[in-house]
C-alpha positions as CSV (number, residue, x, y, z in Angstrom):
1,X,7.6,22.8,-24.6
2,X,7.9,26.3,-23.0
3,X,4.9,26.6,-20.7
4,X,5.4,26.3,-16.9
5,X,3.0,26.5,-13.9
6,X,4.5,27.3,-10.5
7,X,1.4,28.5,-8.6
8,X,-1.3,26.3,-7.0
9,X,-3.7,29.1,-7.7
10,X,-3.4,28.8,-11.5
11,X,-6.8,28.3,-13.1
12,X,-5.7,25.0,-14.8
13,X,-4.6,23.6,-11.5
14,X,-7.9,24.5,-10.0
15,X,-9.6,22.9,-12.9
16,X,-7.7,19.7,-12.4
17,X,-8.6,19.5,-8.7
18,X,-12.3,19.9,-9.6
19,X,-12.1,17.1,-12.2
20,X,-10.5,14.9,-9.6
21,X,-13.1,15.7,-6.9
22,X,-16.4,16.2,-8.8
23,X,-18.1,13.5,-10.7
24,X,-20.6,15.9,-12.1
25,X,-17.9,18.1,-13.7
26,X,-16.2,15.0,-15.2
27,X,-19.6,13.9,-16.7
28,X,-20.5,17.4,-17.9
29,X,-17.2,18.1,-19.6
30,X,-16.4,14.5,-20.7
31,X,-12.9,14.9,-19.2
32,X,-11.1,13.2,-16.4
33,X,-7.6,13.0,-14.8
34,X,-5.0,10.2,-15.2
35,X,-2.1,10.0,-12.8
36,X,1.0,7.9,-13.5
37,X,3.1,6.9,-16.5
38,X,1.8,3.4,-16.7
39,X,-1.8,4.5,-16.6
40,X,-1.2,7.2,-19.2
41,X,0.6,4.6,-21.4
42,X,-2.3,2.2,-21.1
43,X,-4.8,5.0,-21.9
44,X,-3.0,5.8,-25.1
45,X,-2.9,2.1,-26.1
46,X,-6.7,2.1,-25.4
47,X,-7.0,5.0,-27.9
48,X,-8.0,7.6,-25.3
49,X,-7.4,11.2,-26.3
50,X,-5.1,13.3,-24.0
51,X,-5.6,17.0,-23.9
52,X,-2.8,18.1,-21.6
53,X,0.1,16.4,-19.8
54,X,1.7,18.0,-16.7
55,X,5.0,16.9,-15.4
56,X,7.4,17.7,-12.5
57,X,10.9,17.8,-13.9
58,X,12.4,16.9,-10.5
59,X,10.7,13.5,-10.8
60,X,10.4,12.8,-14.6
61,X,12.3,14.4,-17.4
62,X,10.7,16.1,-20.4
63,X,12.4,13.6,-22.7
64,X,10.7,10.8,-20.8
65,X,7.4,12.5,-21.1
66,X,7.9,13.2,-24.8
67,X,8.8,9.6,-25.4
68,X,5.7,8.4,-23.5
69,X,3.3,10.4,-25.6
70,X,5.3,10.7,-28.8
71,X,2.6,9.3,-31.1
72,X,0.2,12.1,-30.1
73,X,1.8,15.4,-31.1
74,X,-1.4,17.3,-30.3
75,X,-1.0,17.0,-26.6
76,X,0.0,20.2,-24.7
77,X,2.9,19.5,-22.3
78,X,3.3,21.7,-19.3
79,X,6.0,21.7,-16.6
80,X,4.9,22.2,-13.1
81,X,6.7,22.9,-9.9
82,X,7.1,20.3,-7.0
83,X,4.6,22.4,-4.9
84,X,2.0,22.3,-7.7
85,X,2.5,18.6,-8.3
86,X,2.2,17.8,-4.6
87,X,-1.1,19.7,-4.6
88,X,-2.7,17.7,-7.5
89,X,-1.0,14.3,-6.9
90,X,-2.9,11.7,-4.9
91,X,-0.3,9.0,-4.7
92,X,2.1,8.3,-1.9
93,X,4.6,6.9,-4.4
94,X,4.5,9.1,-7.4
95,X,5.8,9.2,-11.0
96,X,5.7,12.9,-11.5
97,X,3.1,13.0,-14.4
98,X,-0.6,13.7,-14.7
99,X,-2.8,14.0,-17.7
100,X,-6.2,15.5,-18.6
101,X,-8.0,13.0,-20.9
102,X,-11.3,12.8,-22.8
103,X,-13.9,10.4,-21.6
104,X,-15.2,7.6,-23.8
105,X,-18.9,6.8,-24.2
106,X,-19.2,3.4,-22.5
107,X,-22.4,2.4,-24.2
108,X,-23.6,-1.1,-25.1
109,X,-24.3,0.1,-28.7
110,X,-20.5,0.7,-29.2
111,X,-19.6,-2.8,-27.9
112,X,-18.3,-5.4,-30.3
113,X,-17.9,-9.0,-29.3
114,X,-16.4,-12.1,-30.8
115,X,-18.4,-15.2,-31.7
116,X,-18.0,-17.0,-28.4
117,X,-17.6,-14.3,-25.8
118,X,-16.8,-14.5,-22.1
119,X,-18.1,-11.5,-20.2
120,X,-18.2,-10.2,-16.6
121,X,-21.2,-8.3,-15.4
122,X,-21.2,-6.5,-12.1
123,X,-24.5,-5.2,-10.8
124,X,-24.4,-1.9,-8.9
125,X,-20.7,-2.0,-7.7
126,X,-19.9,1.0,-5.6
127,X,-16.5,0.7,-3.9
128,X,-13.7,1.9,-6.2
129,X,-11.4,-0.7,-4.7
130,X,-13.7,-3.5,-5.7
131,X,-14.4,-2.1,-9.2
132,X,-10.6,-1.7,-9.7
133,X,-10.0,-5.3,-8.6
134,X,-12.7,-6.6,-11.0
135,X,-11.1,-4.7,-13.9
136,X,-7.7,-6.1,-13.0
137,X,-9.1,-9.6,-13.0
138,X,-10.8,-9.0,-16.3
139,X,-7.6,-7.8,-17.8
140,X,-5.6,-10.7,-16.4
141,X,-8.1,-13.2,-17.9
142,X,-8.4,-11.2,-21.2
143,X,-12.2,-11.2,-21.0
144,X,-14.1,-10.0,-24.0
145,X,-16.0,-7.3,-22.1
146,X,-17.0,-6.0,-18.6
147,X,-20.5,-4.7,-18.2
148,X,-21.5,-2.5,-15.3
149,X,-25.2,-2.6,-14.5
150,X,-26.7,0.3,-12.6
151,X,-23.3,1.9,-11.8
152,X,-23.3,3.8,-8.6
153,X,-19.8,5.2,-9.1
154,X,-18.4,7.3,-11.9
155,X,-15.9,4.9,-13.7
156,X,-13.5,7.8,-14.3
157,X,-13.2,8.4,-10.6
158,X,-9.4,8.7,-9.9
159,X,-9.7,6.0,-7.2
160,X,-10.9,3.5,-9.8
161,X,-8.2,4.4,-12.2
162,X,-5.6,4.0,-9.4
163,X,-7.1,0.7,-8.0
164,X,-7.4,-0.8,-11.5
165,X,-3.8,0.1,-12.2
166,X,-5.0,1.5,-15.5
167,X,-7.0,-1.6,-16.5
168,X,-10.0,0.6,-17.0
169,X,-8.2,1.4,-20.3
170,X,-7.4,-2.2,-21.3
171,X,-10.9,-3.7,-21.0
172,X,-13.9,-3.3,-23.2
173,X,-16.4,-1.7,-20.9
174,X,-20.0,-0.7,-21.2
175,X,-22.6,0.5,-18.7
176,X,-26.4,0.3,-18.7
177,X,-29.4,-0.5,-16.6
178,X,-30.0,-4.1,-15.5
179,X,-32.8,-4.5,-18.0
180,X,-30.8,-3.0,-20.8
181,X,-27.9,-5.4,-20.2
182,X,-30.1,-8.4,-19.8
183,X,-31.8,-7.5,-23.1
184,X,-28.4,-7.1,-24.7
185,X,-27.2,-10.5,-23.5
186,X,-30.4,-12.3,-24.6
187,X,-30.3,-10.6,-28.0
188,X,-26.8,-11.9,-28.4
189,X,-27.8,-15.4,-27.2
190,X,-25.3,-15.3,-24.3
191,X,-25.9,-17.6,-21.4
192,X,-26.3,-15.7,-18.1
193,X,-24.7,-17.3,-15.0
194,X,-25.6,-15.5,-11.8
195,X,-23.5,-16.0,-8.7
196,X,-26.1,-16.4,-5.9
197,X,-26.6,-18.1,-2.5
198,X,-29.8,-19.9,-3.5
199,X,-31.1,-23.4,-3.0
200,X,-31.3,-23.9,-6.8
201,X,-27.8,-22.7,-7.4
202,X,-25.3,-25.3,-8.7
203,X,-21.6,-25.5,-8.0
204,X,-19.7,-23.5,-10.4
205,X,-17.5,-26.5,-11.3
206,X,-20.5,-28.2,-12.6
207,X,-21.3,-25.4,-15.1
208,X,-20.4,-25.4,-18.7
209,X,-18.7,-22.1,-19.5
210,X,-17.4,-23.1,-23.0
211,X,-20.4,-21.5,-24.8
212,X,-21.1,-17.8,-24.9
213,X,-21.3,-16.8,-21.2
214,X,-21.8,-13.8,-18.9
215,X,-20.8,-14.3,-15.3
216,X,-22.9,-11.9,-13.2
217,X,-21.9,-10.8,-9.7
218,X,-23.8,-8.6,-7.3
219,X,-22.8,-6.5,-4.2
220,X,-21.5,-8.2,-1.1
221,X,-24.3,-6.6,1.0
222,X,-27.3,-7.6,-1.0
223,X,-26.2,-9.9,-3.8
224,X,-28.0,-9.9,-7.2
225,X,-31.3,-8.3,-7.6
226,X,-34.5,-10.3,-8.3
227,X,-34.5,-9.1,-11.9
228,X,-31.2,-10.7,-12.5
229,X,-32.1,-13.9,-10.6
230,X,-35.2,-14.3,-12.6
231,X,-33.4,-13.9,-16.0
232,X,-30.4,-16.2,-15.5
233,X,-29.7,-19.3,-17.6
234,X,-28.5,-20.8,-14.3
235,X,-27.6,-19.6,-10.9
236,X,-24.2,-20.8,-9.6
237,X,-22.4,-21.0,-6.3
238,X,-18.9,-21.3,-4.9
239,X,-19.2,-24.0,-2.1
240,X,-18.0,-22.7,1.3
241,X,-16.4,-25.0,3.9
242,X,-15.9,-22.5,6.7
243,X,-18.2,-20.4,8.9
244,X,-18.8,-17.6,6.4
245,X,-21.1,-17.9,3.4
246,X,-19.6,-15.3,1.0
247,X,-16.4,-13.9,-0.4
248,X,-15.3,-10.5,-1.5
249,X,-17.0,-9.8,-4.8
250,X,-13.7,-9.5,-6.7
251,X,-12.4,-12.7,-5.2
252,X,-15.6,-14.5,-6.2
253,X,-15.5,-13.1,-9.7
254,X,-11.9,-14.2,-10.1
255,X,-12.7,-17.8,-9.1
256,X,-15.5,-18.0,-11.5
257,X,-13.7,-16.3,-14.4
258,X,-10.6,-18.5,-14.2
259,X,-12.7,-21.7,-14.0
260,X,-14.4,-20.5,-17.2
261,X,-10.9,-19.8,-18.7
262,X,-9.7,-23.3,-17.6
263,X,-12.6,-24.9,-19.4
264,X,-11.9,-22.9,-22.5
265,X,-8.2,-24.0,-22.4
266,X,-6.9,-20.6,-21.4
């Protein structure tokens, strides 16, 4: 390692800032930014390819960086000054390391499932915080897949990586249109349980999640689309005893997912 960057005007630093800020650039170049040692470690475990790692020696040593990425000798390692790191770092509490990584194709065609899968489907999620929380829950429950229908936000958005605490790398994820995902689930004979505030919805505790199952959640503002509601095996509901009639989408998903895990004996 003998390369060092000390100027915020360096072309690579400008490139990193663009990858952080511009979804179109991330999609066009199939590259994105990972910040943090834990997140980089999880990306490597998830078989993501790193192109470049930049580190601030005042925060993290070269030996620590080398140990973190030791199994991938093709990664370029660059030392950067505190001023440069402050320019490209988004965290208040920082670990001194940032990587440029290659994006994965999150397609349904590449998704492999076990014989009796438990899947989370989120329709049109938009807020990075909610998406990150859903991915953390999916990781905690060791779900077989997370499917994002009609995504409104680039999943390699730095805010999603941060809010998911790197769980975007620990989950099997695929994206597609609502119709594509419904077709995929039906082709695989997976029961579809839509979380919906409808008269025909049954309490989630009265639902059998022990067979192949996809738990589908919509946005907090509009819920699930008619297309989903018309194609579910059953619509389910979390009974409310207070004045409000809905929960945060990630909270709702967690309740439903862990009931399914309880039924399956964890």
